[in-house]
C-alpha positions as CSV (number, residue, x, y, z in Angstrom):
1,X,-83.7,-8.1,-7.2
2,X,-82.5,-4.8,-8.6
3,X,-80.9,-3.9,-5.3
4,X,-79.1,-7.3,-5.2
5,X,-77.9,-6.8,-8.8
6,X,-76.6,-3.4,-7.9
7,X,-74.8,-4.8,-4.8
8,X,-73.3,-7.6,-6.9
9,X,-72.2,-5.1,-9.5
10,X,-70.7,-2.8,-6.9
11,X,-68.9,-5.8,-5.3
12,X,-67.5,-6.8,-8.7
13,X,-66.3,-3.2,-9.4
14,X,-64.8,-3.0,-5.9
15,X,-63.1,-6.3,-6.3
16,X,-61.8,-5.3,-9.7
17,X,-60.5,-2.0,-8.3
18,X,-58.8,-3.8,-5.4
19,X,-57.3,-6.3,-7.9
20,X,-56.1,-3.4,-10.1
21,X,-54.6,-1.7,-7.1
22,X,-52.8,-4.8,-6.0
23,X,-51.5,-5.4,-9.5
24,X,-50.3,-1.8,-9.6
25,X,-48.7,-2.2,-6.2
26,X,-47.0,-5.3,-7.4
27,X,-45.7,-3.6,-10.5
28,X,-44.4,-0.7,-8.4
29,X,-42.7,-3.2,-6.1
30,X,-41.0,-4.8,-9.1
31,X,-40.0,-1.4,-10.4
32,X,-38.8,-0.4,-7.0
33,X,-36.7,-3.6,-6.8
34,X,-35.3,-2.9,-10.2
35,X,-34.4,0.7,-9.2
36,X,-32.8,-0.6,-6.0
37,X,-30.8,-3.1,-7.9
38,X,-29.7,-0.5,-10.4
39,X,-28.7,1.9,-7.7
40,X,-26.9,-0.8,-5.8
41,X,-25.1,-1.9,-9.0
42,X,-24.1,1.7,-9.8
43,X,-22.8,2.2,-6.3
44,X,-20.8,-1.0,-6.5
45,X,-19.4,0.1,-9.9
46,X,-18.4,3.4,-8.3
47,X,-16.8,1.6,-5.3
48,X,-14.9,-0.6,-7.7
49,X,-13.7,2.4,-9.6
50,X,-12.7,4.2,-6.4
51,X,-10.8,1.0,-5.3
52,X,-9.1,0.9,-8.7
53,X,-8.0,4.6,-8.5
54,X,-6.9,4.0,-4.9
55,X,-4.7,1.1,-6.0
56,X,-3.3,3.2,-8.8
57,X,-2.5,6.0,-6.3
58,X,-0.8,3.5,-4.0
59,X,1.2,2.1,-6.9
60,X,2.3,5.6,-7.9
61,X,3.3,6.3,-4.3
62,X,5.4,3.2,-4.3
63,X,7.0,4.1,-7.6
64,X,7.7,7.6,-6.2
65,X,9.4,6.2,-3.1
66,X,11.4,3.8,-5.3
67,X,12.6,6.7,-7.5
68,X,13.5,8.8,-4.4
69,X,15.6,5.8,-3.2
70,X,17.2,5.4,-6.6
71,X,18.1,9.1,-6.7
72,X,19.6,8.9,-3.2
73,X,21.6,5.9,-4.2
74,X,23.0,7.6,-7.3
75,X,24.1,10.6,-5.3
76,X,25.3,8.6,-2.3
77,X,28.8,8.2,-3.5
78,X,29.2,11.9,-4.3
79,X,27.7,12.9,-0.9
80,X,30.2,10.6,0.8
81,X,33.0,12.2,-1.1
82,X,31.8,15.7,-0.2
83,X,31.7,14.8,3.5
84,X,35.3,13.5,3.4
85,X,36.7,16.7,1.9
86,X,36.7,19.0,5.0
87,X,40.4,19.6,4.5
88,X,39.8,21.0,1.0
89,X,36.9,23.1,2.3
90,X,39.2,24.7,4.9
91,X,41.7,25.6,2.1
92,X,39.1,27.3,0.0
93,X,37.3,28.9,3.0
94,X,39.3,32.0,2.5
95,X,37.2,32.8,-0.5
96,X,34.5,33.9,1.8
97,X,36.4,37.1,2.3
98,X,34.9,39.1,-0.5
99,X,36.8,42.3,0.3
100,X,39.6,41.3,-2.1
101,X,39.9,43.1,-5.4
102,X,37.4,42.0,-8.0
103,X,39.9,40.9,-10.6
104,X,41.9,38.9,-8.0
105,X,38.8,37.0,-7.0
106,X,38.2,36.0,-10.6
107,X,41.8,34.9,-11.0
108,X,41.6,32.9,-7.7
109,X,38.6,30.9,-8.9
110,X,40.6,30.1,-12.1
111,X,43.6,29.1,-10.0
112,X,41.5,26.7,-7.9
113,X,39.9,25.1,-10.9
114,X,43.2,24.7,-12.6
115,X,44.8,23.1,-9.5
116,X,41.9,20.7,-9.1
117,X,42.0,19.6,-12.7
118,X,45.8,19.2,-12.6
119,X,45.5,17.1,-9.5
120,X,42.6,14.8,-10.6
121,X,42.7,14.8,-14.4
122,X,46.2,16.1,-15.4
123,X,46.0,14.7,-19.0
124,X,42.3,15.1,-19.7
125,X,41.8,18.9,-19.7
126,X,42.8,21.9,-21.7
127,X,42.7,25.6,-21.1
128,X,41.2,28.3,-23.3
129,X,39.5,25.9,-25.7
130,X,38.5,27.8,-28.8
131,X,35.3,27.2,-30.7
132,X,34.7,27.7,-34.4
133,X,33.4,31.3,-33.9
134,X,36.5,32.3,-31.9
135,X,34.8,32.2,-28.5
136,X,36.9,30.6,-25.7
137,X,35.8,28.5,-22.8
138,X,38.0,28.8,-19.7
139,X,38.6,25.0,-19.3
140,X,37.4,21.9,-21.2
141,X,37.6,18.4,-19.7
142,X,38.2,15.8,-22.4
143,X,36.7,12.4,-22.2
144,X,37.4,10.4,-25.3
145,X,35.8,12.4,-28.1
146,X,33.7,14.7,-25.8
147,X,34.5,17.9,-24.0
148,X,32.8,19.2,-20.8
149,X,32.9,23.0,-20.8
150,X,33.9,24.5,-17.4
151,X,33.8,28.2,-16.4
152,X,34.8,29.8,-13.1
153,X,34.9,33.5,-13.8
154,X,31.8,34.7,-11.9
155,X,32.6,38.0,-10.3
156,X,31.2,38.4,-6.7
157,X,31.5,42.2,-6.2
158,X,27.7,42.5,-6.3
159,X,27.4,39.8,-3.7
160,X,29.8,41.7,-1.4
161,X,27.7,44.9,-1.7
162,X,24.6,42.8,-1.0
163,X,26.1,41.2,2.1
164,X,27.2,44.6,3.5
165,X,24.1,46.5,2.7
166,X,21.3,47.4,5.1
167,X,17.8,46.0,4.9
168,X,16.4,48.9,2.7
169,X,19.1,48.5,0.1
170,X,19.1,44.7,-0.1
171,X,16.1,44.0,-2.4
172,X,17.5,46.1,-5.2
173,X,21.0,44.8,-4.8
174,X,19.7,41.2,-4.6
175,X,17.9,41.7,-7.8
176,X,21.0,43.1,-9.5
177,X,23.1,40.2,-8.3
178,X,20.6,37.6,-9.5
179,X,20.5,39.4,-12.9
180,X,24.3,39.1,-13.1
181,X,24.3,35.4,-12.2
182,X,21.6,34.7,-14.7
183,X,23.5,36.6,-17.3
184,X,26.6,34.5,-16.5
185,X,24.6,31.3,-16.8
186,X,23.4,32.3,-20.2
187,X,27.0,33.0,-21.2
188,X,28.1,29.6,-20.1
189,X,25.2,28.0,-21.9
190,X,26.8,29.2,-25.2
191,X,29.7,26.9,-24.6
192,X,27.3,23.9,-24.9
193,X,27.9,22.9,-28.5
194,X,27.4,19.2,-29.3
195,X,28.0,19.9,-32.9
196,X,31.5,20.9,-32.0
197,X,32.1,17.9,-29.7
198,X,30.9,19.1,-26.3
199,X,28.6,17.3,-24.0
200,X,25.0,18.7,-23.8
201,X,25.8,20.3,-20.4
202,X,28.4,22.5,-18.9
203,X,29.9,23.1,-15.4
204,X,29.9,26.6,-13.8
205,X,32.1,26.9,-10.7
206,X,31.0,29.5,-8.1
207,X,34.3,30.5,-6.5
208,X,32.9,30.6,-3.0
209,X,31.3,28.0,-0.9
210,X,29.2,30.6,1.0
211,X,27.8,32.1,-2.2
212,X,27.1,28.7,-3.7
213,X,25.1,27.5,-0.7
214,X,23.2,30.9,-0.8
215,X,22.2,30.3,-4.4
216,X,21.2,26.7,-3.7
217,X,19.5,26.9,-0.3
218,X,18.6,30.5,0.6
219,X,14.9,31.3,0.0
220,X,16.1,34.8,-1.2
221,X,17.5,33.0,-4.3
222,X,15.2,30.0,-4.6
223,X,11.7,31.7,-4.5
224,X,10.0,32.8,-7.8
225,X,12.2,30.6,-10.0
226,X,15.6,30.1,-8.4
227,X,18.9,30.5,-10.1
228,X,19.8,26.9,-9.4
229,X,16.7,25.7,-11.2
230,X,17.2,28.1,-14.0
231,X,20.7,26.9,-14.5
232,X,19.5,23.3,-14.7
233,X,17.0,24.2,-17.3
234,X,19.8,25.7,-19.3
235,X,21.8,22.5,-18.7
236,X,24.4,24.4,-16.7
237,X,25.4,22.6,-13.5
238,X,26.3,25.0,-10.7
239,X,29.2,23.8,-8.5
240,X,31.4,25.1,-5.7
241,X,35.1,24.3,-5.4
242,X,34.1,21.4,-3.1
243,X,31.4,19.9,-5.2
244,X,33.5,20.4,-8.3
245,X,36.2,18.3,-6.6
246,X,33.5,15.6,-6.1
247,X,32.6,15.7,-9.8
248,X,36.3,15.3,-10.8
249,X,36.7,12.5,-8.3
250,X,33.7,10.7,-9.8
251,X,35.1,11.2,-13.3
252,X,38.6,10.0,-12.3
253,X,37.2,6.8,-10.7
254,X,36.1,5.4,-14.0
255,X,33.5,7.3,-16.0
256,X,34.5,7.2,-19.7
257,X,33.2,8.6,-22.9
258,X,29.5,9.5,-22.8
259,X,28.8,7.7,-19.6
260,X,28.9,10.9,-17.5
261,X,26.5,12.5,-19.9
262,X,24.2,9.6,-19.8
263,X,24.1,9.6,-16.0
264,X,23.4,13.3,-15.9
265,X,20.5,12.8,-18.3
266,X,19.2,9.9,-16.3
267,X,19.3,11.8,-13.0
268,X,17.7,14.9,-14.5
269,X,15.0,12.8,-16.1
270,X,14.3,11.1,-12.8
271,X,14.0,14.4,-11.0
272,X,11.6,15.8,-13.6
273,X,9.5,12.6,-13.6
274,X,9.4,12.7,-9.8
275,X,8.2,16.3,-9.7
276,X,5.6,15.5,-12.3
277,X,4.3,12.5,-10.3
278,X,4.1,14.5,-7.1
279,X,2.2,17.3,-8.8
280,X,-0.1,14.8,-10.5
281,X,-0.7,12.9,-7.1
282,X,-1.5,16.1,-5.2
283,X,-3.4,18.2,-7.8
284,X,-5.0,15.7,-10.1
285,X,-5.5,12.3,-8.6
286,X,-7.0,13.5,-5.3
287,X,-9.3,15.8,-7.3
288,X,-10.5,12.9,-9.4
289,X,-10.9,10.6,-6.4
290,X,-12.9,13.3,-4.6
291,X,-15.1,13.7,-7.6
292,X,-15.9,10.0,-7.8
293,X,-16.8,9.9,-4.1
294,X,-19.0,12.9,-4.5
295,X,-20.8,11.5,-7.6
296,X,-21.3,8.1,-5.9
297,X,-22.7,9.7,-2.8
298,X,-25.0,12.0,-4.8
299,X,-26.4,9.1,-6.9
300,X,-26.9,6.9,-3.9
301,X,-28.8,9.7,-2.1
302,X,-31.0,10.2,-5.2
303,X,-31.7,6.4,-5.4
304,X,-32.6,6.4,-1.7
305,X,-34.9,9.3,-2.1
306,X,-36.6,7.6,-5.1
307,X,-37.0,4.4,-3.0
308,X,-38.7,6.3,-0.2
309,X,-41.0,8.1,-2.6
310,X,-42.1,4.8,-4.2
311,X,-42.6,3.1,-0.8
312,X,-44.8,6.0,0.3
313,X,-46.9,5.7,-2.9
314,X,-47.2,2.0,-2.3
315,X,-48.3,2.6,1.3
316,X,-50.9,5.2,0.2
317,X,-52.3,2.7,-2.4
318,X,-52.6,-0.1,0.2
319,X,-54.3,2.3,2.6
320,X,-56.9,3.2,0.0
321,X,-57.7,-0.4,-0.7
322,X,-57.8,-1.6,2.9
323,X,-61.3,-0.2,4.0
324,X,-63.1,-2.0,1.2
325,X,-61.8,-5.5,1.9
326,X,-64.6,-6.5,4.4
327,X,-67.3,-5.9,1.7
328,X,-65.9,-8.8,-0.3
329,X,-67.1,-11.3,2.3
330,X,-70.5,-9.5,2.7
331,X,-71.7,-10.4,-0.8
332,X,-74.4,-13.1,-0.4
C-alpha cells in the first residue's frame, strides 16, 4: 500500500512537472511569436523608411535634372549667339599676341569695349562714371535707373611671362598672375554700389579670348578655389570680348530696368541650389540610406539569433519531458 501510494505520488509529481514544462513551453512559444512579430514589424518599418528615403532621393534627382534643363534653357540663347559670332572672334583674335606694350594692350581692351557698346547700346552707356568718393569706373551701362559697372583694364604682362616661362618658373609666375587677377576683381567689386544706383553685380572684360578661357577652363586656374568662382562670389562676372558681345546682344533684345539683375540673381541662385543638392545627394543622403540599411540588417540578425536561442531552449525542454511520458500510462 505504501509502495502504491509512493508510485501514485510520484506519478502525480511527474505529471505535474510535465504539465508545468508544457505550460512553460507554450509561454515560450507565445513569447517567441511576439518577438518574431515585433522583429518583423520593425523590419517592415525600416523597409518602409528606406522606401520613403529612396523615393525622396529619386524626387531630388528629378528636381536636379529639371534644374539642369532650366539652366541650359536660360543660357541657350546666349550660347547660340556666341556660336554665331565667329567673325567677331576673328577680329579680336589678334589680342592673343601678348608681345605688344603693356599700356597698348590696356588701351586696346578699352577700345574694344567702347566699340561694342557704341554698336549695341549707343545711347545707354557712359564713360568714366564718377562715384561720390571720386572713384571712376571705366564704363557704365544705363538701364532706366540702374547702372551696370564695366571694367576692361586688366593688364596681361604677367600672363605673357607665364606663357613664355619654362616649367620651373611657371608655378611662381602663375601664383603672381592669379594674385593680380584676384586683386583686379576686388577692385572691380568696389564699383558695385546699389546705394548709388548700380546693379548688385559688375562686368569685368578680359581683353583676350585665350586668357579668358584659361581662367575659366584650365585646371591651373580652377583648382583650389578658381578665379572664376571667386569672381562670382564677389558678384563680378568675368567676360571676354566675345561673351561681352553676347551680354550686350541680350540686353539690346529687350531686357529693361532690373530684369537683367533679376535674371542674374535667378541663375546664380539656381547654380548654388544645384550644387547644394548634389553635395547633399552624394555626401548626406547616401550616408543616411546606408545607415538605415545597416541598422535594419543588424536588428534582423539579432531577432533571428534570439529566435534560434528560444527554439533551442524549447527543444531542450521537450527532450527533458519526453522520457517520462510512458509512466503516465503505467499508473494502475
